[in-house]
C-alpha positions as a printed Julia matrix, in Angstrom:
224×3 Matrix{Float64}:
   0.0    0.0     0.0
   2.81   2.41    0.84
   4.42   1.73   -2.53
   1.12   2.43   -4.29
   0.63   5.71   -2.38
   4.19   6.8    -3.15
   3.71   6.04   -6.83
   0.48   8.06   -6.94
   2.2   10.99   -5.2
   5.05  10.99   -7.74
   2.55  10.85  -10.62
   0.65  13.86   -9.22
   3.88  15.87   -8.87
   4.87  15.04  -12.44
   1.43  16.05  -13.73
   1.61  19.36  -11.85
   5.07  20.04  -13.26
   3.86  19.31  -16.78
   0.93  21.67  -16.25
   3.17  24.46  -15.02
   5.58  23.94  -17.91
   2.74  24.04  -20.4
   1.28  27.16  -18.77
   4.67  28.88  -18.78
   5.3   28.23  -22.44
   1.91  29.67  -23.34
   2.04  32.72  -21.06
   5.57  33.97  -21.58
   9.22  33.16  -22.04
  12.28  33.25  -19.8
  14.36  36.4   -19.58
  17.53  35.69  -21.55
  19.8   37.91  -19.48
  18.58  36.45  -16.21
  17.45  39.8   -14.77
  14.98  42.54  -15.41
  16.12  45.44  -17.62
  17.26  48.66  -15.97
  14.79  51.52  -15.69
  15.41  54.17  -18.32
  16.34  57.46  -16.56
  13.98  60.4   -16.82
  14.62  62.83  -19.64
  14.88  66.56  -18.99
  14.71  69.59  -21.23
  18.22  70.59  -20.18
  19.9   67.24  -20.88
  18.14  66.99  -24.23
  19.48  70.43  -25.14
  23.03  69.7   -23.95
  23.07  66.4   -25.84
  21.57  68.05  -28.93
  18.73  65.52  -28.99
  15.64  66.75  -30.83
  12.37  66.34  -28.97
   8.83  66.09  -30.43
   6.94  69.24  -29.45
   3.91  71.42  -30.05
   4.71  75.15  -30.32
   2.06  77.89  -30.16
   2.52  81.56  -31.06
   1.4   84.88  -29.61
   0.25  86.32  -32.93
  -2.24  83.55  -33.61
  -0.13  81.8   -36.26
  -0.97  78.08  -36.6
   0.69  75.85  -34.03
   3.64  73.78  -35.22
   4.34  70.12  -34.42
   8.1   69.84  -34.89
  11.23  68.41  -33.25
  12.73  71.13  -31.04
  15.71  72.03  -28.87
  14.91  74.43  -26.04
  17.43  76.21  -23.83
  15.36  77.06  -20.77
  18.09  79.29  -19.28
  18.7   81.38  -22.39
  15.0   81.07  -23.34
  15.86  80.18  -26.92
  14.13  77.54  -29.05
  15.09  75.91  -32.34
  13.32  73.43  -34.56
  14.42  70.88  -37.12
  13.31  70.97  -40.74
  14.77  67.95  -42.49
  18.41  68.09  -41.44
  18.42  71.88  -41.04
  18.29  73.75  -37.7
  15.79  76.61  -37.88
  14.75  79.55  -35.7
  11.1   80.45  -35.2
   9.88  83.55  -37.04
   6.89  84.18  -34.78
   7.0   85.07  -31.06
   6.46  81.89  -29.05
   3.65  81.62  -26.51
   4.23  78.04  -25.35
   6.31  74.93  -26.01
   5.05  71.48  -25.0
   7.8   68.86  -25.26
   7.26  65.09  -25.14
   9.68  63.54  -22.62
  10.13  60.18  -20.94
   9.18  60.63  -17.27
   8.98  57.74  -14.8
   8.86  55.16  -17.56
   6.09  56.88  -19.52
   5.87  59.74  -22.0
   4.42  63.04  -20.87
   4.3   66.61  -22.16
   6.37  69.19  -20.29
   5.07  72.68  -21.05
   6.87  76.03  -20.96
   4.8   79.22  -21.24
   5.37  82.98  -21.08
   3.2   86.15  -21.06
   2.85  86.15  -17.27
   2.89  89.4   -15.24
   6.38  90.77  -14.42
   7.76  89.66  -11.07
  11.24  90.2    -9.63
  13.53  90.46  -12.68
  11.23  88.35  -14.84
   9.27  89.98  -17.64
   6.37  88.94  -19.83
   8.9   87.21  -22.11
  10.22  84.92  -19.36
   9.38  81.25  -19.82
   8.05  79.2   -16.91
   7.65  75.44  -16.69
   4.0   74.73  -15.92
   3.99  72.26  -13.01
   0.22  72.45  -12.48
  -2.13  74.03  -15.01
  -5.6   75.46  -14.52
  -7.15  78.44  -12.75
  -4.48  78.04  -10.07
  -1.14  77.56  -11.81
   2.07  76.37  -10.17
   5.14  77.48  -12.14
   8.87  76.88  -12.04
  11.5   79.21  -13.46
  15.18  78.57  -14.18
  15.61  81.36  -16.71
  18.77  83.44  -17.08
  17.18  86.28  -15.11
  17.5   84.22  -11.95
  19.99  81.53  -13.0
  23.07  83.67  -12.6
  26.39  82.22  -13.69
  29.64  83.37  -15.28
  30.21  82.71  -18.94
  33.58  81.07  -18.24
  32.02  78.36  -16.04
  31.87  75.01  -17.92
  28.36  74.09  -19.04
  28.24  70.85  -17.05
  29.01  72.74  -13.82
  26.43  75.48  -14.17
  23.6   73.38  -12.78
  25.1   73.73   -9.32
  24.77  77.52   -9.55
  21.26  77.63  -10.96
  18.55  78.83   -8.63
  15.07  77.54   -9.28
  12.16  79.76   -8.29
   8.57  78.62   -7.78
   5.65  80.96   -8.52
   1.89  80.85   -8.42
  -0.42  82.48  -10.94
  -3.81  82.97   -9.31
  -7.26  83.41  -10.94
  -7.27  87.17  -10.25
  -4.0   87.66  -12.18
  -1.67  87.74   -9.17
   1.84  86.4    -9.81
   3.59  85.63   -6.52
   6.63  83.74   -5.33
   5.87  80.47   -3.57
   7.87  79.0    -0.68
   7.66  75.5     0.82
   6.57  76.95    4.12
   3.0   76.71    5.36
   3.26  79.86    7.48
   4.32  81.83    4.4
   1.6   80.3     2.22
  -1.12  80.9     4.83
  -0.38  84.65    4.81
  -0.55  85.14    1.03
  -2.92  88.02    0.14
  -6.45  86.89   -0.71
  -5.63  83.17   -1.08
  -3.86  82.4     2.2
  -7.04  81.31    4.0
  -8.16  79.21    1.01
  -4.78  77.45    0.99
  -4.89  76.92    4.76
  -8.36  75.41    4.59
  -7.45  73.13    1.69
  -4.21  71.98    3.33
  -6.08  71.14    6.53
  -8.84  69.2     4.75
  -6.34  67.19    2.67
  -3.74  66.86    5.45
  -0.96  68.43    3.36
   2.33  69.36    5.05
   3.4   71.73    2.22
   7.1   71.05    2.79
   8.07  69.65   -0.62
   7.36  69.82   -4.36
   4.94  66.88   -4.28
   2.75  68.49   -1.61
   2.71  71.83   -3.45
   1.6   70.14   -6.67
  -1.13  68.28   -4.8
  -2.3   71.54   -3.21
  -2.71  73.26   -6.58
  -4.4   70.23   -8.1
  -6.93  70.28   -5.26
  -7.43  74.04   -5.65
  -8.32  73.52   -9.31
 -10.87  70.85   -8.42
 -12.95  73.05   -6.13
């Protein structure tokens, strides 16, 4: 009896193994290299420009000229954009209103938008480009333009990033353009919108100490 039970047990194991092998061959195949591929690093506008890698983009213009879908290079510090026509590098004839570039972010493609025509603030003018972190009635903006990214011309390009100062701004529904700090006490005292921000932060339990929390705050403000 023990021999019979042992034989039946071995037959069941063999059948299970055959079933798993059959399932595996139908559902997938082994990874040849023996390990998962590395995650592709995020692309940035700056690295694409430094490496002279053209990026698919949609460019709109202030004078109402038709938008262009072209490969572009954009220098966010010098606020200069170029596009590719065939193998030729071209400059835009019309004043640019916005540039939306398609980049690989966290393993997926997403548009990163730069826009100008905002009210003057600090040394920035209406021609200064801002990266739009959150769009809508309440806009969260980032600026690394030459007006605030101060550096000497003799500093090597690959070292300038350490001297670049990023500024965060908010553009509110009433047309206010104000600097934003990752400090709840500062945000709660902003003219007109401080109480709204305080109420929203409390209801959503936001600490407002980092970029992620600021983005969440402005996304919530746009939903109300």
